[in-house]
C-alpha positions in Angstrom: -23.3 -5.6 -8.9 -21.8 -9.1 -8.0 -18.5 -7.4 -7.9 -19.6 -4.8 -5.8 -21.3 -6.8 -3.2 -18.0 -9.1 -2.8 -16.0 -6.5 -2.5 -18.1 -5.0 0.1 -18.4 -8.0 2.3 -14.3 -8.7 2.5 -13.7 -5.3 3.4 -16.4 -4.4 5.8 -15.1 -6.6 8.6 -12.5 -3.4 8.7 -14.9 -1.6 10.0 -15.0 -3.7 13.8 -14.5 -1.2 16.5 -16.0 1.8 14.7 -19.6 0.5 14.1 -20.6 2.3 17.0 -19.7 5.5 15.4 -21.4 4.5 12.3 -24.3 4.1 14.3 -24.3 7.6 15.7 -23.4 9.3 12.5 -26.5 7.4 11.1 -28.7 8.9 14.1 -27.5 12.2 13.1 -28.2 11.7 9.5 -31.8 10.8 10.4 -32.0 14.1 13.1 -30.8 15.9 10.3 -33.5 14.9 7.9 -36.0 15.3 10.3 -34.9 18.5 10.9 -34.9 19.5 7.4 -38.5 18.1 6.7 -40.0 20.2 9.8 -38.6 23.3 8.3 -40.0 22.9 5.0 -43.6 22.3 7.0 -42.7 25.5 8.8 -42.4 27.3 5.4 -45.6 26.4 4.2 -47.1 27.1 7.4 -45.9 30.5 7.4 -46.4 31.3 4.0 -50.2 30.3 4.3 -50.6 32.1 7.9 -48.3 34.8 7.5 -47.6 35.8 4.1 -50.6 35.4 2.3 -52.8 37.0 5.2 -50.3 39.7 5.5 -50.1 39.1 9.2 -47.3 40.1 11.6 -48.0 38.5 14.4 -48.5 35.1 12.6 -45.1 35.4 11.5 -43.3 34.8 15.3 -44.4 31.9 15.8 -43.4 29.9 12.8 -40.5 31.9 12.3 -39.1 31.1 16.2 -39.6 27.3 15.3 -37.9 27.6 11.8 -34.8 28.9 13.1 -34.7 26.4 16.3 -35.3 23.8 13.8 -32.3 24.9 11.6 -30.0 25.4 14.6 -30.2 22.2 15.9 -30.2 20.9 12.5 -26.8 22.6 11.8 -25.2 21.7 14.8 -26.6 17.6 14.5 -25.4 18.5 10.7 -22.0 19.2 12.3 -21.3 16.6 14.6 -22.5 13.7 12.3 -20.1 15.3 9.8 -17.3 15.3 11.9 -17.4 12.0 13.1 -18.2 10.4 9.5 -15.0 11.5 8.3 -12.8 10.9 11.5 -14.6 7.3 10.8 -13.6 7.0 7.4 -10.1 8.3 8.0 -9.7 5.5 10.8 -11.2 3.0 8.2 -8.5 4.0 5.3 -5.8 3.6 8.5 -6.5 0.6 9.5 -7.1 -0.8 5.8 -3.7 0.8 4.7 -2.0 -0.6 7.6 -3.0 -4.1 6.6 -2.5 -3.9 3.1 1.4 -2.8 3.9 1.8 -5.3 6.6 0.9 -8.0 3.8 3.2 -6.4 1.1 5.8 -6.3 3.8 5.6 -10.3 4.2 5.8 -11.0 0.4 8.9 -12.7 -1.4 10.7 -10.6 -3.4 9.3 -12.4 -6.7 5.9 -10.3 -6.5 8.5 -7.3 -6.2 9.9 -7.9 -9.2 6.5 -8.9 -10.6 5.2 -5.4 -9.6 6.0 -2.0 -10.6 7.1 0.1 -7.5 4.9 3.0 -8.3 1.8 1.1 -9.3 1.9 -0.5 -5.8 2.4 2.8 -4.0 -0.9 4.0 -6.1 -2.4 0.8 -4.4 -1.5 1.7 -0.9 -3.1 5.4 -1.7 -5.7 6.3 -4.2 -6.9 2.6 -4.3 -7.6 2.5 -0.8 -9.2 5.7 -0.5 -12.0 4.6 -2.9 -12.3 1.6 -1.2 -13.1 3.7 1.8 -15.9 5.6 -0.5 -17.3 2.6 -1.0 -17.2 0.5 2.8 -17.8 3.8 5.0 -18.7 7.2 2.9 -20.9 4.6 0.7 -22.9 3.4 4.1 -23.5 6.7 5.5 -24.2 8.0 2.1 -26.9 5.3 1.1 -28.4 5.5 4.7 -28.8 9.2 4.6 -30.3 9.4 1.0 -32.8 6.6 2.0 -34.0 8.4 5.3 -34.2 11.6 3.3 -36.1 10.2 0.5 -38.9 8.5 3.1 -39.2 11.5 5.3 -39.8 13.6 2.1 -42.3 10.9 0.7 -44.1 10.8 3.9 -44.2 14.5 3.8 -45.4 14.8 0.2 -48.0 12.2 0.9 -49.3 13.8 3.8 -49.4 17.3 1.8 -51.2 16.1 -1.3 -51.0 12.1 -2.0 -52.1 12.2 -5.6 -49.0 14.7 -6.4 -47.2 12.3 -4.6 -47.7 9.7 -6.1 -47.1 11.0 -9.4 -43.7 12.0 -8.6 -43.0 8.4 -7.2 -43.8 7.5 -10.7 -41.5 9.2 -12.1 -38.7 8.4 -10.0 -37.5 5.3 -11.4 -36.0 7.0 -14.4 -33.2 8.1 -11.9 -32.1 4.5 -11.5 -33.0 3.4 -15.4 -30.2 6.1 -16.2 -27.5 5.2 -13.4 -28.1 1.6 -14.9 -27.6 2.5 -18.3 -24.7 4.3 -17.6 -22.7 2.2 -14.9 -20.9 -0.1 -17.3 -19.0 2.3 -19.0 -18.1 4.3 -15.9 -17.0 1.2 -14.0 -14.6 0.4 -17.5 -13.0 3.5 -17.3 -12.2 3.7 -13.6 -10.7 0.9 -14.0 -8.7 1.7 -17.1 -7.5 4.8 -15.0 -6.7 3.6 -12.0 -4.4 1.3 -13.8 -2.9 4.1 -15.6 -2.4 6.2 -12.2 -0.2 3.3 -11.4 1.7 3.1 -14.5 2.0 6.9 -14.5 3.2 6.7 -10.5 5.8 4.3 -11.7 7.5 5.8 -14.9 7.9 9.1 -12.8 9.4 7.0 -9.8 11.7 5.2 -12.1 12.8 7.9 -14.0 13.5 10.1 -10.6 15.2 7.3 -9.4 17.8 6.9 -11.9 18.3 10.5 -13.3 21.8 9.9 -13.4 21.4 7.4 -16.0 18.7 9.4 -17.7 21.4 12.7 -18.1 24.3 10.4 -18.8 22.9 8.9 -21.4 21.2 11.3 -22.9 17.3 9.7 -22.3 15.6 12.7 -21.4 13.1 12.6 -24.4 13.0 8.5 -24.2 11.7 9.6 -20.4 9.3 12.1 -21.6 7.8 9.8 -24.4 7.1 7.1 -21.7 5.8 9.6 -19.7 3.6 11.1 -22.2 2.5 7.1 -23.4 1.4 6.5 -19.9 -0.2 9.6 -19.3 -2.2 10.1 -22.8 -3.5 6.5 -21.8 -4.7 7.9 -18.2 -6.3 11.2 -19.9 -8.3 8.8 -22.4 -9.6 6.8 -20.2 -10.1 9.8 -17.6 -12.0 11.6 -20.7 -14.3 8.4 -21.4 -15.4 8.4 -17.6 -15.9 12.2 -17.8 -18.1 11.8 -20.5 -20.3 9.3 -19.5 -20.6 10.8 -15.9 -21.4 14.3 -17.2 -24.1 12.8 -19.9 -25.5 11.1 -17.1 -25.8 14.2 -15.1 -27.2 15.9 -18.3 -29.6 12.8 -18.3 -30.6 13.3 -14.8 -30.8 16.8 -15.3 -33.4 16.6 -18.1 -35.4 14.1 -16.2 -35.9 15.8 -12.8 -36.7 19.1 -14.6 -39.6 17.0 -16.4 -40.4 15.4 -13.0 -40.9 19.4 -11.6 -42.7 20.8 -14.4 -45.3 17.8 -14.4 -45.9 18.4 -10.3 -46.1 22.1 -10.8 -48.4 21.8 -13.9 -50.8 19.6 -12.2 -50.4 21.9 -8.6 -51.4 25.3 -10.7 -54.4 23.2 -11.6 -55.2 22.2 -8.0 -54.9 25.7 -7.1 -57.1 27.1 -9.7 -59.5 24.2 -8.6 -59.0 25.4 -5.0 -58.1 22.4 -3.9 -54.7 23.1 -2.6 -53.0 26.5 -1.5 -50.2 28.4 -2.3 -48.1 27.6 0.6 -49.0 23.9 0.6 -48.3 24.1 -3.4 -44.6 25.9 -2.5 -43.9 22.8 0.3 -44.8 20.3 -2.2 -42.4 21.9 -4.5 -39.8 22.4 -1.7 -40.5 18.3 -1.0 -39.9 17.6 -4.1 -36.5 19.5 -4.5 -35.2 17.9 -1.7 -36.5 14.3 -2.5 -34.9 13.8 -6.0 -31.3 14.4 -4.6 -31.5 11.9 -2.3 -33.0 9.4 -4.9 -30.5 10.6 -7.7 -28.1 10.0 -5.1 -29.1 6.6 -4.4 -29.1 6.1 -8.3 -25.7 7.4 -8.5 -24.6 5.5 -5.6 -24.3 2.7 -8.0 -21.8 4.3 -10.0 -19.9 5.3 -7.0 -19.7 1.4 -6.4 -18.5 0.4 -9.6 -15.4 2.6 -9.5 -14.8 1.9 -6.2 -14.7 -1.4 -7.2 -12.0 -0.8 -9.4 -9.8 0.0 -7.0 -10.9 -3.1 -4.5 -10.5 -5.1 -7.3 -6.3 -3.9 -7.3 -6.3 -3.9 -3.6 -7.5 -7.6 -2.9 -5.1 -8.5 -6.2 -2.4 -7.7 -3.6 -4.3 -9.4 -0.5 -4.7 -12.2 -2.1 -1.2 -13.0 -3.1 0.3 -15.4 -0.7 3.7 -15.1 0.9 6.4 -17.2 -0.1 7.1 -18.0 3.4 4.9 -18.0 6.5 5.5 -18.5 10.3 4.6 -22.6 11.6 1.7 -23.0 13.6 3.5 -24.0 16.3 7.1 -22.9 16.0 10.2 -23.9 18.1 10.9 -22.4 21.2 13.7 -20.3 21.0 17.0 -21.7 22.0 20.9 -20.0 22.2 21.9 -20.6 18.8 25.6 -22.1 18.2 25.4 -21.2 14.5 25.5 -24.5 12.8 24.0 -24.4 8.8 23.6 -27.1 7.0 21.9 -27.7 3.7 21.1 -31.4 2.6 20.0 -31.7 -1.1 18.9 -28.1 -1.3 17.2 -27.3 -4.6 15.3 -24.3 -5.7 13.4 -22.5 -8.7 11.5 -19.5 -9.0 8.2 -19.2 -9.8 7.9 -19.6 -13.5 11.5 -20.1 -14.4 12.4 -22.7 -16.6 15.2 -24.3 -14.7 16.6 -24.3 -11.0 18.3 -21.7 -10.0 20.3 -24.0 -7.2 20.3 -27.6 -7.9 20.9 -30.6 -5.0 23.3 -28.1 -2.8 24.7 -29.8 0.3 27.1 -28.5 2.4 27.7 -27.8 6.4 29.1 -24.3 7.8 29.9 -25.4 11.5 29.6 -23.3 14.4 32.4 -20.1 13.8 33.5 -21.2 10.4 34.2 -19.3 7.3 32.5 -20.2 4.1 33.0 -18.9 0.9 30.8 -19.0 -1.8 32.2 -18.2 -5.1 31.7 -18.8 -8.9 30.9 -17.0 -12.4 27.7 -14.6 -12.2 24.4 -15.9 -12.4 26.0 -19.2 -11.2 23.1 -19.3 -8.3 25.2 -18.1 -4.9 22.5 -15.2 -4.2 19.9 -17.5 -4.0 21.8 -19.5 -0.9 21.6 -16.5 0.6 18.0 -15.7 0.1 17.2 -19.3 1.1 19.3 -19.0 4.4 17.5 -16.1 5.5 14.1 -17.6 4.2 13.3 -15.4 1.5 12.4 -18.5 -0.2 11.9 -22.0 0.9 13.8 -24.6 -0.8 11.5 -26.5 -3.7 13.4 -29.6 -2.8 16.0 -30.5 0.1 15.9 -29.1 3.6 18.0 -26.3 5.3 18.9 -26.6 9.0 20.0 -24.3 11.6 21.6 -26.0 14.6 19.9 -29.0 13.2 16.2 -27.6 13.7 14.9 -27.1 10.0 14.2 -23.3 9.2 10.3 -24.2 8.4 10.2 -25.1 11.9 10.9 -21.8 13.7 9.4 -18.3 13.4 10.4 -15.9 11.0 11.7 -13.4 13.8 13.4 -16.1 15.5 15.1 -16.7 12.1 15.9 -13.3 11.3 17.3 -12.3 14.7 19.9 -15.2 14.4 20.8 -15.0 10.9 22.1 -11.5 9.6 21.8 -10.3 6.3 24.7 -7.8 4.6 23.3 -7.4 1.5 24.8 -6.4 -1.8 23.4 -3.3 -2.0 23.8 -1.0 0.9 19.9 -0.1 2.6 19.9 3.5 3.7 16.9 4.8 5.6 16.0 8.5 5.3 16.9 9.8 8.8 19.9 10.4 10.9 22.8 8.2 10.6 22.4 7.2 14.2 18.8 6.1 13.4 20.3 4.0 10.2 23.3 2.1 12.6 20.0 1.7 15.1 18.0 -0.4 13.0 20.1 -3.2 13.5 19.0 -3.4 17.1 15.7 -1.2 18.1 16.2 0.7 21.4 20.0 0.2 21.5 21.9 3.3 23.9 23.9 5.6 21.8 27.0 4.3 23.7 26.2 0.4 22.2 25.4 2.3 18.9 29.0 4.4 18.8 30.9 1.5 20.2 29.7 -0.7 16.8 30.6 2.6 14.7 34.2 2.1 16.1 34.2 -1.6 15.3 33.3 -1.0 11.6 35.9 2.0 11.3 33.1 4.1 10.8 33.3 6.5 14.1 36.0 8.7 13.1 34.2 9.9 9.6 30.6 10.1 10.9 32.4 12.4 13.6 33.5 14.7 11.2 30.0 15.2 9.7 28.4 18.5 10.1 26.1 17.2 12.5 27.7 13.8 13.8 25.9 11.0 14.4 22.6 13.2 14.0 23.5 13.9 10.3 20.3 13.4 8.1 21.1 10.8 5.1 18.3 9.3 3.0 18.6 7.2 -0.3 21.0 8.0 -3.0 22.9 10.5 -0.7 25.9 12.0 -1.7 27.1 12.8 1.6 28.4 9.3 2.1 30.4 7.8 -0.2 29.8 3.9 -1.1 32.4 2.7 1.1 31.6 4.9 4.0 27.6 3.7 3.6 29.3 -0.3 3.3 30.7 0.6 6.8 27.8 1.7 8.3 25.9 -1.3 7.4 28.5 -3.1 8.9 28.2 -1.4 12.0 24.4 -1.9 11.6 25.1 -5.7 11.4 27.7 -5.7 14.3 24.9 -4.0 16.5 22.5 -6.9 15.3 25.4 -9.5 17.0 23.6 -12.4 15.4 25.3 -15.8 15.8 25.4 -16.4 11.6 26.1 -13.7 9.4 25.7 -13.6 5.4 27.5 -11.5 3.8 26.7 -11.1 -0.3 29.2 -9.4 -1.7 30.6 -7.4 0.8 32.9 -5.2 -1.7 31.2 -4.9 -4.4 31.6 -1.7 -6.7 34.2 -0.6 -4.6 38.0 0.4 -5.6 40.8 -1.4 -4.2 41.7 0.9 -1.2 38.0 1.3 -0.3 37.7 -2.5 -0.3 40.5 -2.9 2.2 38.9 -0.5 4.4 35.4 -2.1 4.7 37.3 -5.7 4.7 39.5 -4.7 8.2 35.9 -4.1 9.9 34.2 -7.4 8.0 37.0 -9.4 9.5 36.2 -8.2 13.5 32.4 -8.6 12.2 33.1 -12.1 11.5 35.3 -13.1 14.6 33.2 -15.6 16.5 30.5 -16.3 14.0 29.5 -18.5 11.4 29.7 -16.9 8.3 28.8 -17.7 4.3 30.2 -15.1 2.4 29.4 -14.8 -0.9 31.9 -12.9 -3.3 34.0 -12.9 -6.9 36.6 -11.4 -4.4 39.3 -13.9 -3.6 41.1 -12.1 -1.0 39.6 -14.0 1.9 40.0 -17.4 0.3 43.2 -18.3 2.3 41.1 -17.8 5.4 38.2 -19.1 4.9 37.2 -22.9 6.6 35.4 -24.0 3.1 35.6 -22.5 -0.1 32.2 -23.4 -2.3 32.7 -23.5 -6.2 29.3 -23.1 -7.7 28.3 -22.8 -11.4 24.6 -23.5 -13.2 23.1 -24.2 -9.8 25.5 -26.9 -8.9 28.0 -27.0 -6.6 30.9 -28.7 -8.6 34.3 -28.2 -5.9 34.3 -27.9 -1.9 37.8 -27.6 0.1 40.2 -25.3 1.0 42.0 -22.9 -1.1 45.1 -24.9 -1.1 43.4 -27.8 -1.7 41.3 -26.6 -4.5 44.3 -25.1 -6.1 46.0 -28.2 -6.2 42.9 -29.8 -8.0 43.5 -27.9 -11.1 40.1 -27.1 -11.4 37.0 -24.5 -11.6 38.8 -22.5 -8.5 42.0 -22.8 -10.3 40.8 -20.8 -13.1 38.6 -18.4 -11.1 42.3 -17.7 -8.6 44.6 -18.0 -11.4 47.2 -16.1 -10.9 46.2 -15.1 -7.9 43.6 -13.3 -5.8 41.3 -12.2 -8.3 41.0 -8.2 -8.9 37.7 -6.8 -7.2 35.0 -6.1 -9.7 31.5 -5.4 -9.8 28.7 -8.6 -9.9 25.7 -9.0 -12.0 
């Protein structure tokens, strides 16, 4: 229960803003329980004064009162349940948004360590499990507690001796719940983990369906899914067996309690100390009393199962972002675009060696700095550091002389545009994909960016023009066309610093030439750091950096480096290298 209390304390603050609604729900619960108690007492009166006496005149008063109480209870119950559902969903909405917001700020390393499908499961099923603990659990506990209290008081008022017998047997429910909580909780944890694994396998398989079909991996993927599904099935069956065993044990305990009370009641009637109406009312109270007691006992099982989801969500929330905004960021300024790396080193968490070691260079405002080298040389790490997906483990990076950690992430990324190696495509229209470079951009600005990126003609030829829907993995556009949409997006952003990561990777020579023309326009007037194996732009570069093994081996212009006869000469010989896909 310590884990339950810790999880509850962690997520209860999220109910702030809805606690007035929770109080109103509790009020409805109390009124509904009072109405049910009054209805049972009216039933006893109806039995003794109308049914036992055979008097129709004595029927109308209790019957009318009973009907009025039932209608009032139904109205209050409806209002309370409707408000409870709305409050619960608002909590889920708030919690999911908070977790999603936190996830978006985590480093790429976090996403490499966690499978995407498992993260999806944590944002869906696990978040809903937390709601069952924090909101529905609170409402259920209060409802069960007040119902049990009212029925117990009414039972004591009818016959205190029979009520005491009932109370003595009630702890059996708690004993049964405690006995099964451990097994149910462990099964719930395993089931949550297996749910995430199944989602991951499905998401990965569907995302690589071409690879699956081309390499005849259908059977292998089916085996992967079967392995994870069997793990889920085993956990689910264990949890279901434990829950079902608990339910059956509780049914036996409840039957025993009812038989004891009815037996004592029959003896009381035979002695003339109890009327039939009182016994029936007492039996009704007993029937209403045990379910709340069972609910209170079973609440521990629900909380134990929900804690499994809470632990998985807390693991995400407890992961600190690799980079954060400073407490007092420097005020924004008109960025000129000078970039300085001074003795920068970086090692990924858990890695045995640095990805970048002791790198120093400067890109003056408006310069083109080309970074090349073999695969795994650390080139792309420079782009991740400059856009501050990571902070260096040593050294400092400055923009216009200001260290990157001294400015807000929003300001930095508004002034440093990354064109990644993989072309990101959002599910939406072509217009929306370009406009995400600058939210709120006018259609005129979007078309101008598309024209500059040599994308306007093929976009206009699409069936819906700029309103043509596209999605990740779309076959509507070629790789080169998608790359030009990404260039249009970057042009619309109009940041003074541009980071290009393999802009022609995976494209054939014709497509690459079509892409490079708008890339040249994109770079005009901007400080550009281009990471590439394609050295066709090398003669135009103000400076070329040659990296290998995380170190900066050579730096200079194209002609200077060729004259030295070093690593760059081998990379460039006998001229600009053919295009090739990268790592």
